[in-house]
DRENDRENGU-897736 format. One record per atom (N, C-alpha, C): chain; residue number from 1; atom name; x, y, z. Coordinates in nm, 4 decimals. Each point is the difference from the previous one (the first is absolute). Layout:
<nodes>
+--------+-----+-------+----------+----------+----------+
! chaine ! num ! atome !       px !       py !       pz !
+--------+-----+-------+----------+----------+----------+
!      A ! NUM !    CA !        X !        Y !        Z !
...
+--------+-----+-------+----------+----------+----------+
</nodes>
This chain:
<nodes>
+--------+-----+-------+----------+----------+----------+
! chaine ! num ! atome !       px !       py !       pz !
+--------+-----+-------+----------+----------+----------+
!      A !   1 !     N !  -0.1656 !  -0.8631 !   1.6124 !
!      A !   1 !    CA !  -0.1375 !  -0.0248 !   0.0107 !
!      A !   1 !     C !  -0.0749 !   0.0491 !  -0.1240 !
!      A !   2 !     N !  -0.0768 !  -0.0831 !  -0.0538 !
!      A !   2 !    CA !  -0.0749 !   0.0325 !  -0.1371 !
!      A !   2 !     C !  -0.1377 !   0.0660 !   0.0497 !
!      A !   3 !     N !  -0.0280 !   0.1109 !  -0.0660 !
!      A !   3 !    CA !  -0.1282 !   0.0592 !   0.0262 !
!      A !   3 !     C !  -0.1019 !  -0.0343 !  -0.1144 !
!      A !   4 !     N !  -0.1255 !  -0.0064 !   0.0198 !
!      A !   4 !    CA !  -0.0937 !  -0.0275 !  -0.0961 !
!      A !   4 !     C !  -0.0073 !   0.1262 !  -0.0931 !
!      A !   5 !     N !  -0.0227 !  -0.0408 !  -0.1125 !
!      A !   5 !    CA !  -0.0029 !   0.1102 !  -0.1198 !
!      A !   5 !     C !  -0.1192 !   0.0935 !   0.0283 !
!      A !   6 !     N !  -0.1043 !  -0.0393 !   0.0472 !
!      A !   6 !    CA !  -0.1207 !   0.0885 !   0.0346 !
!      A !   6 !     C !   0.0398 !   0.0964 !   0.1022 !
!      A !   7 !     N !   0.0833 !  -0.0412 !   0.1047 !
!      A !   7 !    CA !   0.0418 !   0.0876 !   0.1021 !
!      A !   7 !     C !   0.0960 !   0.1190 !  -0.0620 !
!      A !   8 !     N !   0.0807 !  -0.0541 !  -0.0874 !
!      A !   8 !    CA !   0.0982 !   0.1003 !  -0.0625 !
!      A !   8 !     C !  -0.0711 !   0.1019 !  -0.0849 !
!      A !   9 !     N !  -0.0972 !  -0.0550 !  -0.0731 !
!      A !   9 !    CA !  -0.0896 !   0.1071 !  -0.0732 !
!      A !   9 !     C !  -0.0686 !   0.0986 !   0.0891 !
!      A !  10 !     N !  -0.0575 !  -0.0435 !   0.1079 !
!      A !  10 !    CA !  -0.0736 !   0.0807 !   0.0903 !
!      A !  10 !     C !   0.0973 !   0.0971 !   0.0605 !
!      A !  11 !     N !   0.1228 !  -0.0306 !   0.0397 !
!      A !  11 !    CA !   0.0999 !   0.0886 !   0.0507 !
!      A !  11 !     C !   0.0311 !   0.1148 !  -0.1005 !
!      A !  12 !     N !   0.0292 !  -0.0510 !  -0.1150 !
!      A !  12 !    CA !   0.0412 !   0.1030 !  -0.1070 !
!      A !  12 !     C !  -0.1216 !   0.0849 !  -0.0321 !
!      A !  13 !     N !  -0.1188 !  -0.0348 !  -0.0028 !
!      A !  13 !    CA !  -0.1083 !   0.0767 !  -0.0252 !
!      A !  13 !     C !  -0.0205 !   0.1031 !   0.0987 !
!      A !  14 !     N !   0.0151 !  -0.0431 !   0.1266 !
!      A !  14 !    CA !  -0.0143 !   0.0761 !   0.1188 !
!      A !  14 !     C !   0.1015 !   0.1176 !  -0.0075 !
!      A !  15 !     N !   0.1143 !  -0.0276 !  -0.0330 !
!      A !  15 !    CA !   0.1154 !   0.1063 !  -0.0072 !
!      A !  15 !     C !  -0.0411 !   0.0950 !  -0.1129 !
!      A !  16 !     N !  -0.0325 !  -0.0560 !  -0.1231 !
!      A !  16 !    CA !  -0.0487 !   0.0843 !  -0.1094 !
!      A !  16 !     C !  -0.1028 !   0.0994 !   0.0281 !
!      A !  17 !     N !  -0.1021 !  -0.0516 !   0.0960 !
!      A !  17 !    CA !  -0.1136 !   0.0863 !   0.0300 !
!      A !  17 !     C !   0.0467 !   0.0992 !   0.1089 !
!      A !  18 !     N !   0.1059 !   0.0146 !   0.0296 !
!      A !  18 !    CA !   0.0531 !   0.0994 !   0.0847 !
!      A !  18 !     C !   0.0542 !  -0.0415 !   0.1435 !
!      A !  19 !     N !  -0.0003 !  -0.1210 !   0.0216 !
!      A !  19 !    CA !   0.0491 !  -0.0613 !   0.1314 !
!      A !  19 !     C !   0.1534 !   0.0169 !   0.0104 !
!      A !  20 !     N !   0.0510 !   0.0293 !   0.1180 !
!      A !  20 !    CA !   0.1369 !  -0.0008 !   0.0215 !
!      A !  20 !     C !   0.0613 !  -0.1308 !   0.0161 !
!      A !  21 !     N !   0.1462 !  -0.0097 !  -0.0230 !
!      A !  21 !    CA !   0.0593 !  -0.1358 !   0.0124 !
!      A !  21 !     C !  -0.0135 !  -0.0489 !   0.1459 !
!      A !  22 !     N !   0.0307 !   0.0941 !   0.0996 !
!      A !  22 !    CA !  -0.0035 !  -0.0515 !   0.1323 !
!      A !  22 !     C !  -0.1343 !  -0.0455 !   0.0602 !
!      A !  23 !     N !  -0.1128 !   0.0787 !  -0.0495 !
!      A !  23 !    CA !  -0.1334 !  -0.0290 !   0.0390 !
!      A !  23 !     C !  -0.0529 !  -0.1262 !  -0.0724 !
!      A !  24 !     N !   0.0476 !  -0.0168 !  -0.1231 !
!      A !  24 !    CA !  -0.0214 !  -0.1231 !  -0.0739 !
!      A !  24 !     C !   0.0571 !  -0.1257 !   0.0698 !
!      A !  25 !     N !   0.1266 !   0.0208 !   0.0396 !
!      A !  25 !    CA !   0.0645 !  -0.1047 !   0.0487 !
!      A !  25 !     C !  -0.0620 !  -0.0459 !   0.1529 !
!      A !  26 !     N !  -0.0418 !   0.0923 !   0.0680 !
!      A !  26 !    CA !  -0.0760 !  -0.0376 !   0.1324 !
!      A !  26 !     C !  -0.1371 !  -0.0739 !  -0.0256 !
!      A !  27 !     N !  -0.0747 !   0.0633 !  -0.1061 !
!      A !  27 !    CA !  -0.1380 !  -0.0532 !  -0.0196 !
!      A !  27 !     C !   0.0081 !  -0.1511 !  -0.0628 !
!      A !  28 !     N !   0.0881 !  -0.0161 !  -0.0927 !
!      A !  28 !    CA !   0.0031 !  -0.1333 !  -0.0591 !
!      A !  28 !     C !   0.1124 !  -0.0965 !   0.0609 !
!      A !  29 !     N !   0.0712 !   0.0592 !   0.1064 !
!      A !  29 !    CA !   0.1066 !  -0.0837 !   0.0534 !
!      A !  29 !     C !   0.1006 !  -0.0645 !  -0.0943 !
!      A !  30 !     N !   0.0519 !   0.1072 !  -0.0729 !
!      A !  30 !    CA !   0.1034 !  -0.0394 !  -0.1078 !
!      A !  30 !     C !   0.1138 !   0.0786 !   0.0272 !
!      A !  31 !     N !   0.1174 !  -0.0353 !   0.0060 !
!      A !  31 !    CA !   0.1113 !   0.0836 !   0.0190 !
!      A !  31 !     C !   0.0266 !   0.1081 !  -0.1063 !
!      A !  32 !     N !   0.0374 !   0.1139 !   0.0473 !
!      A !  32 !    CA !   0.0184 !   0.1245 !  -0.0962 !
!      A !  32 !     C !   0.0960 !  -0.0417 !  -0.1061 !
!      A !  33 !     N !   0.1167 !  -0.0691 !   0.0182 !
!      A !  33 !    CA !   0.0857 !  -0.0432 !  -0.1089 !
!      A !  33 !     C !  -0.0613 !  -0.0852 !  -0.1002 !
!      A !  34 !     N !  -0.0933 !  -0.0780 !   0.0534 !
!      A !  34 !    CA !  -0.0665 !  -0.0972 !  -0.1031 !
!      A !  34 !     C !  -0.1010 !   0.0826 !  -0.0926 !
!      A !  35 !     N !  -0.0530 !   0.1100 !   0.0669 !
!      A !  35 !    CA !  -0.0920 !   0.0854 !  -0.0847 !
!      A !  35 !     C !   0.0795 !   0.0756 !  -0.1010 !
!      A !  36 !     N !   0.1237 !   0.0545 !   0.0428 !
!      A !  36 !    CA !   0.0803 !   0.0549 !  -0.0933 !
!      A !  36 !     C !   0.0404 !  -0.0822 !  -0.1179 !
!      A !  37 !     N !   0.0435 !  -0.1149 !   0.0358 !
!      A !  37 !    CA !   0.0230 !  -0.1038 !  -0.1176 !
!      A !  37 !     C !  -0.1155 !  -0.0320 !  -0.0889 !
!      A !  38 !     N !  -0.1119 !  -0.0077 !   0.0598 !
!      A !  38 !    CA !  -0.1290 !  -0.0295 !  -0.0938 !
!      A !  38 !     C !  -0.0096 !   0.1228 !  -0.0812 !
!      A !  39 !     N !   0.0109 !   0.1250 !   0.0399 !
!      A !  39 !    CA !  -0.0139 !   0.1133 !  -0.0655 !
!      A !  39 !     C !   0.0915 !   0.0214 !  -0.1205 !
!      A !  40 !     N !   0.1208 !  -0.0642 !   0.0027 !
!      A !  40 !    CA !   0.1026 !  -0.0021 !  -0.0986 !
!      A !  40 !     C !  -0.0153 !  -0.1095 !  -0.0956 !
!      A !  41 !     N !  -0.0869 !  -0.0931 !   0.0193 !
!      A !  41 !    CA !  -0.0017 !  -0.1103 !  -0.0973 !
!      A !  41 !     C !  -0.0925 !   0.0269 !  -0.1105 !
!      A !  42 !     N !   0.0244 !  -0.0546 !  -0.1176 !
!      A !  42 !    CA !  -0.0926 !   0.0116 !  -0.1040 !
!      A !  42 !     C !  -0.1217 !  -0.0799 !   0.0043 !
!      A !  43 !     N !   0.0256 !  -0.1393 !   0.0603 !
!      A !  43 !    CA !  -0.0969 !  -0.0851 !   0.0207 !
!      A !  43 !     C !  -0.0063 !  -0.0254 !   0.1463 !
!      A !  44 !     N !  -0.1261 !  -0.0085 !   0.0517 !
!      A !  44 !    CA !  -0.0190 !  -0.0407 !   0.1551 !
!      A !  44 !     C !  -0.0053 !  -0.1521 !   0.0332 !
!      A !  45 !     N !  -0.0057 !  -0.0824 !  -0.1130 !
!      A !  45 !    CA !  -0.0020 !  -0.1369 !   0.0296 !
!      A !  45 !     C !   0.1309 !  -0.0423 !   0.0677 !
!      A !  46 !     N !  -0.0156 !  -0.1182 !   0.0720 !
!      A !  46 !    CA !   0.1235 !  -0.0564 !   0.0622 !
!      A !  46 !     C !   0.0963 !  -0.0430 !  -0.1009 !
!      A !  47 !     N !   0.1398 !   0.0136 !   0.0213 !
!      A !  47 !    CA !   0.0899 !  -0.0505 !  -0.0729 !
!      A !  47 !     C !   0.0416 !  -0.1414 !   0.0405 !
!      A !  48 !     N !   0.0231 !  -0.0759 !  -0.1031 !
!      A !  48 !    CA !   0.0445 !  -0.1467 !   0.0210 !
!      A !  48 !     C !   0.1575 !  -0.0152 !  -0.0133 !
!      A !  49 !     N !   0.0559 !  -0.0367 !   0.1029 !
!      A !  49 !    CA !   0.1625 !  -0.0343 !  -0.0091 !
!      A !  49 !     C !   0.0044 !  -0.1220 !  -0.0618 !
!      A !  50 !     N !   0.0702 !  -0.0119 !  -0.1087 !
!      A !  50 !    CA !   0.0205 !  -0.1126 !  -0.0810 !
!      A !  50 !     C !   0.1131 !  -0.0980 !   0.0701 !
!      A !  51 !     N !   0.1065 !   0.0570 !   0.0311 !
!      A !  51 !    CA !   0.1116 !  -0.0769 !   0.0359 !
!      A !  51 !     C !   0.0696 !   0.0597 !   0.1356 !
!      A !  52 !     N !  -0.0521 !  -0.0430 !   0.1043 !
!      A !  52 !    CA !   0.0501 !   0.0450 !   0.1324 !
!      A !  52 !     C !   0.1088 !  -0.0879 !   0.0425 !
!      A !  53 !     N !   0.1126 !   0.0470 !   0.0277 !
!      A !  53 !    CA !   0.1150 !  -0.0801 !   0.0378 !
!      A !  53 !     C !  -0.0021 !  -0.0048 !   0.1438 !
!      A !  54 !     N !   0.0091 !  -0.1277 !   0.0531 !
!      A !  54 !    CA !   0.0051 !  -0.0285 !   0.1344 !
!      A !  54 !     C !   0.1335 !   0.0327 !   0.0665 !
!      A !  55 !     N !   0.0091 !  -0.0105 !   0.1326 !
!      A !  55 !    CA !   0.1197 !   0.0307 !   0.0656 !
!      A !  55 !     C !   0.0972 !  -0.1135 !   0.0017 !
!      A !  56 !     N !  -0.0458 !  -0.1202 !  -0.0107 !
!      A !  56 !    CA !   0.0707 !  -0.1112 !  -0.0084 !
!      A !  56 !     C !  -0.0027 !  -0.0815 !  -0.1314 !
!      A !  57 !     N !   0.1146 !  -0.0283 !  -0.0746 !
!      A !  57 !    CA !  -0.0062 !  -0.0697 !  -0.1236 !
!      A !  57 !     C !   0.0071 !  -0.1497 !   0.0473 !
!      A !  58 !     N !  -0.1057 !  -0.0601 !  -0.0306 !
!      A !  58 !    CA !  -0.0149 !  -0.1485 !   0.0631 !
!      A !  58 !     C !   0.1030 !  -0.0910 !  -0.0678 !
!      A !  59 !     N !   0.0340 !   0.0233 !  -0.1258 !
!      A !  59 !    CA !   0.0954 !  -0.0914 !  -0.0630 !
!      A !  59 !     C !   0.1392 !   0.0271 !   0.0537 !
!      A !  60 !     N !   0.0311 !   0.1229 !   0.0197 !
!      A !  60 !    CA !   0.1407 !   0.0231 !   0.0780 !
!      A !  60 !     C !  -0.0058 !  -0.0560 !   0.1351 !
!      A !  61 !     N !  -0.1084 !   0.0055 !   0.0727 !
!      A !  61 !    CA !  -0.0150 !  -0.0480 !   0.1304 !
!      A !  61 !     C !   0.0272 !  -0.1619 !   0.0067 !
!      A !  62 !     N !  -0.0748 !  -0.0576 !  -0.0935 !
!      A !  62 !    CA !   0.0169 !  -0.1618 !  -0.0161 !
!      A !  62 !     C !   0.1405 !  -0.0236 !  -0.0448 !
!      A !  63 !     N !   0.0632 !   0.0650 !  -0.0773 !
!      A !  63 !    CA !   0.1320 !  -0.0194 !  -0.0398 !
!      A !  63 !     C !   0.0980 !   0.0237 !   0.1154 !
!      A !  64 !     N !  -0.0246 !   0.0912 !   0.0860 !
!      A !  64 !    CA !   0.0873 !   0.0141 !   0.1096 !
!      A !  64 !     C !  -0.0208 !  -0.1096 !   0.1098 !
!      A !  65 !     N !  -0.1184 !  -0.0342 !   0.0245 !
!      A !  65 !    CA !  -0.0243 !  -0.1027 !   0.0866 !
!      A !  65 !     C !   0.0526 !  -0.1282 !  -0.0431 !
!      A !  66 !     N !   0.0109 !  -0.0276 !  -0.1251 !
!      A !  66 !    CA !   0.0534 !  -0.1152 !  -0.0630 !
!      A !  66 !     C !   0.1527 !  -0.0008 !   0.0191 !
!      A !  67 !     N !   0.0691 !   0.1211 !  -0.0250 !
!      A !  67 !    CA !   0.1359 !   0.0145 !   0.0070 !
!      A !  67 !     C !   0.0455 !   0.0064 !   0.1546 !
!      A !  68 !     N !  -0.0797 !   0.0213 !   0.0829 !
!      A !  68 !    CA !   0.0379 !   0.0123 !   0.1480 !
!      A !  68 !     C !  -0.0990 !  -0.0789 !   0.0902 !
!      A !  69 !     N !   0.0075 !  -0.1340 !  -0.0217 !
!      A !  69 !    CA !  -0.0941 !  -0.0906 !   0.0733 !
!      A !  69 !     C !   0.0272 !   0.0100 !   0.1563 !
!      A !  70 !     N !   0.1222 !   0.0124 !   0.0491 !
!      A !  70 !    CA !   0.0351 !  -0.0106 !   0.1407 !
!      A !  70 !     C !  -0.0689 !   0.1248 !   0.0528 !
!      A !  71 !     N !   0.0144 !   0.1280 !  -0.0492 !
!      A !  71 !    CA !  -0.0716 !   0.1110 !   0.0561 !
!      A !  71 !     C !  -0.1393 !  -0.0098 !   0.0087 !
!      A !  72 !     N !  -0.0574 !  -0.0620 !  -0.1086 !
!      A !  72 !    CA !  -0.1451 !  -0.0037 !  -0.0126 !
!      A !  72 !     C !  -0.0598 !  -0.0979 !   0.1179 !
!      A !  73 !     N !   0.0826 !  -0.1120 !   0.0327 !
!      A !  73 !    CA !  -0.0457 !  -0.0935 !   0.0993 !
!      A !  73 !     C !   0.0213 !   0.0594 !   0.1348 !
!      A !  74 !     N !   0.0860 !   0.0908 !   0.0176 !
!      A !  74 !    CA !   0.0117 !   0.0677 !   0.1332 !
!      A !  74 !     C !  -0.1188 !   0.0957 !   0.0313 !
!      A !  75 !     N !  -0.0458 !   0.0577 !  -0.0967 !
!      A !  75 !    CA !  -0.1019 !   0.1065 !   0.0075 !
!      A !  75 !     C !  -0.1508 !  -0.0846 !   0.0448 !
!      A !  76 !     N !  -0.0029 !  -0.1265 !  -0.0411 !
!      A !  76 !    CA !  -0.1300 !  -0.0760 !   0.0230 !
!      A !  76 !     C !  -0.0087 !  -0.0243 !   0.1574 !
!      A !  77 !     N !   0.1079 !  -0.0161 !   0.0709 !
!      A !  77 !    CA !   0.0090 !  -0.0604 !   0.1410 !
!      A !  77 !     C !  -0.0689 !   0.1151 !   0.0896 !
+--------+-----+-------+----------+----------+----------+
</nodes>
């Protein structure tokens, strides 16, 4: 889940002004592990994943269906 940059800034500012991690987590409804990750980052802006690999390689699936048409037709019934 992506959090708004303004929320991230408010959370970090709250901690830097003396708020504890657990208290901050409860107030802002953000997990403690998330807060620790934000504290360890140089930039609070969201990171963009350029190339996310899916679980299924579509080209290999198409090739498999083409090579095994009998099995593919059984699955449709």
